[in-house]
C-alpha positions as CSV (number, residue, x, y, z in Angstrom):
1,X,-23.4,-12.7,11.1
2,X,-21.4,-12.7,14.3
3,X,-18.2,-13.6,12.6
4,X,-18.6,-10.7,10.1
5,X,-18.8,-8.3,13.0
6,X,-15.8,-10.0,14.6
7,X,-13.9,-9.6,11.3
8,X,-14.7,-5.9,11.2
9,X,-13.6,-5.4,14.8
10,X,-10.2,-7.1,14.1
11,X,-9.8,-5.2,10.8
12,X,-10.3,-1.9,12.6
13,X,-7.9,-2.9,15.4
14,X,-5.4,-3.9,12.8
15,X,-5.8,-0.6,10.9
16,X,-5.4,1.3,14.1
17,X,-2.1,-0.4,14.9
18,X,-0.9,0.3,11.4
19,X,-1.9,3.9,11.7
20,X,0.0,4.1,14.9
21,X,3.1,2.7,13.2
22,X,2.8,5.1,10.3
23,X,2.2,8.0,12.7
24,X,5.4,7.1,14.5
25,X,7.3,7.1,11.2
26,X,5.8,10.5,10.3
27,X,6.7,11.9,13.7
28,X,10.3,10.8,13.2
29,X,10.2,12.5,9.8
30,X,9.0,15.8,11.2
31,X,11.5,15.6,14.1
32,X,14.4,14.9,11.9
33,X,13.5,17.3,9.3
34,X,13.0,20.1,11.8
35,X,16.5,19.5,13.1
36,X,18.1,19.4,9.6
37,X,19.7,22.4,8.0
38,X,19.5,20.9,4.5
39,X,17.1,18.1,3.6
40,X,17.9,17.2,0.0
41,X,15.9,16.3,-3.0
42,X,14.8,13.2,-4.8
43,X,16.1,12.3,-8.3
44,X,13.0,10.1,-8.8
45,X,9.9,12.4,-8.9
46,X,8.9,10.9,-12.3
47,X,9.0,7.4,-10.9
48,X,7.0,8.5,-7.9
49,X,4.3,9.8,-10.2
50,X,4.3,6.7,-12.3
51,X,4.1,4.5,-9.2
52,X,1.3,6.6,-7.8
53,X,-0.8,6.0,-11.0
54,X,0.0,2.3,-10.8
55,X,-0.9,2.0,-7.1
56,X,-4.2,4.0,-7.5
57,X,-5.1,1.8,-10.5
58,X,-4.5,-1.3,-8.4
59,X,-6.8,0.0,-5.7
60,X,-9.4,1.0,-8.4
61,X,-9.3,-2.6,-9.8
62,X,-9.9,-3.9,-6.3
63,X,-12.8,-1.5,-5.8
64,X,-14.3,-2.8,-9.0
65,X,-13.7,-6.3,-7.7
66,X,-15.6,-5.5,-4.5
67,X,-18.5,-4.2,-6.7
68,X,-18.4,-7.5,-8.7
69,X,-18.6,-9.6,-5.6
70,X,-21.5,-7.4,-4.4
71,X,-23.3,-8.2,-7.6
72,X,-22.6,-11.9,-7.3
73,X,-20.0,-12.3,-10.1
74,X,-17.1,-14.4,-8.7
75,X,-15.4,-14.8,-12.1
76,X,-15.2,-11.0,-12.6
77,X,-14.0,-10.7,-9.0
78,X,-11.2,-13.1,-9.7
79,X,-10.2,-11.3,-12.9
80,X,-10.1,-8.0,-11.2
81,X,-8.2,-9.3,-8.2
82,X,-5.7,-10.7,-10.6
83,X,-5.3,-7.3,-12.2
84,X,-4.9,-5.8,-8.7
85,X,-2.1,-8.3,-8.0
86,X,-0.3,-7.6,-11.3
87,X,-0.5,-3.8,-10.8
88,X,0.8,-4.2,-7.2
89,X,3.6,-6.3,-8.4
90,X,4.5,-3.6,-11.0
91,X,4.4,-1.0,-8.2
92,X,7.0,-3.1,-6.3
93,X,9.1,-3.6,-9.4
94,X,9.2,0.1,-10.0
95,X,10.1,0.7,-6.4
96,X,12.9,-1.9,-6.7
97,X,14.2,-0.2,-9.8
98,X,14.2,3.1,-7.9
99,X,16.2,1.5,-5.0
100,X,18.6,0.1,-7.5
101,X,19.1,3.5,-9.1
102,X,19.5,5.1,-5.7
103,X,22.4,2.7,-4.9
104,X,23.9,3.4,-8.3
105,X,23.8,7.1,-7.4
106,X,25.5,6.2,-4.0
107,X,22.4,7.1,-2.1
108,X,22.6,4.5,0.8
109,X,20.7,4.5,4.0
110,X,23.9,5.7,5.8
111,X,24.3,8.6,3.3
112,X,22.0,10.9,5.3
113,X,19.2,11.0,7.7
114,X,16.8,11.8,4.9
115,X,17.9,8.9,2.8
116,X,17.8,6.5,5.7
117,X,14.3,7.6,6.6
118,X,13.3,7.4,3.0
119,X,14.4,3.8,2.8
120,X,12.7,2.9,6.0
121,X,9.3,4.4,5.3
122,X,9.1,3.2,1.7
123,X,10.2,-0.3,2.7
124,X,7.5,-0.4,5.3
125,X,5.0,0.7,2.7
126,X,6.3,-1.9,0.3
127,X,5.9,-4.6,3.0
128,X,2.3,-3.4,3.4
129,X,1.7,-3.7,-0.3
130,X,3.0,-7.3,-0.1
131,X,0.6,-8.0,2.8
132,X,-2.2,-6.5,0.8
133,X,-1.2,-8.8,-2.1
134,X,-1.3,-11.9,0.1
135,X,-4.8,-11.1,1.4
136,X,-6.0,-10.2,-2.1
137,X,-4.7,-13.5,-3.5
138,X,-6.3,-15.4,-0.6
139,X,-9.6,-13.7,-1.3
140,X,-9.3,-14.5,-5.0
141,X,-8.8,-18.2,-4.3
142,X,-11.7,-18.4,-1.9
143,X,-14.2,-21.0,-3.2
144,X,-17.4,-19.7,-4.7
145,X,-19.7,-21.4,-2.2
146,X,-18.5,-19.1,0.6
147,X,-21.4,-17.2,1.9
148,X,-21.8,-14.0,-0.1
149,X,-22.0,-11.7,2.9
150,X,-18.7,-13.0,4.3
151,X,-16.9,-12.7,1.0
152,X,-18.2,-9.2,0.5
153,X,-17.4,-8.2,4.1
154,X,-13.8,-9.4,3.8
155,X,-13.4,-7.9,0.4
156,X,-14.7,-4.6,1.7
157,X,-12.2,-4.6,4.6
158,X,-9.4,-5.4,2.2
159,X,-10.4,-2.5,0.1
160,X,-10.2,-0.3,3.2
161,X,-6.6,-1.6,3.7
162,X,-5.7,-0.8,0.1
163,X,-7.1,2.7,0.5
164,X,-5.0,3.1,3.7
165,X,-1.9,2.2,1.7
166,X,-2.9,4.8,-1.0
167,X,-3.2,7.5,1.6
168,X,0.2,6.6,3.2
169,X,1.7,6.6,-0.3
170,X,0.4,10.1,-1.0
171,X,1.9,11.4,2.2
172,X,5.3,9.7,1.4
173,X,5.3,11.2,-2.1
174,X,4.7,14.7,-0.6
175,X,7.4,14.2,2.1
176,X,10.1,12.7,0.0
177,X,9.5,13.7,-3.6
178,X,7.7,17.1,-3.5
179,X,8.5,18.9,-0.3
């Protein structure tokens, strides 16, 4: 049980550092936006809404996977984590398409402060999605004999991470696609 408590402690420390990183990016957003006469708009609101649904579905699949591991169904857990990974990969593919379209519209990071900050914050989020995918894939490949409480604890902490990513995504959608 000691290692589960240690896992939780490290997870909370990790999430606190991630929250500090995101808070710094949001502070830069507010500082730069406050000093800007015009801020611009995004031509990709529809893609942001589609990507929101995909990311939330991914987190929902992982929440169902956590419920499956709680009930002691490792096969269901693996199927649902696979669905989580597929949906997260689709999220990244849509984001990649959006970046490609931005470049086709001559919206480069050097175009404006807003566009540069957009690329920076969404790329940081995409890196976090990749990190979540790595941990999720690792959990899915964990052998069934692993103690149930450890598997559940780690899956629970990973769900907390996916939820954090969802919250950051919601804020980014508001900042760059709505407001």
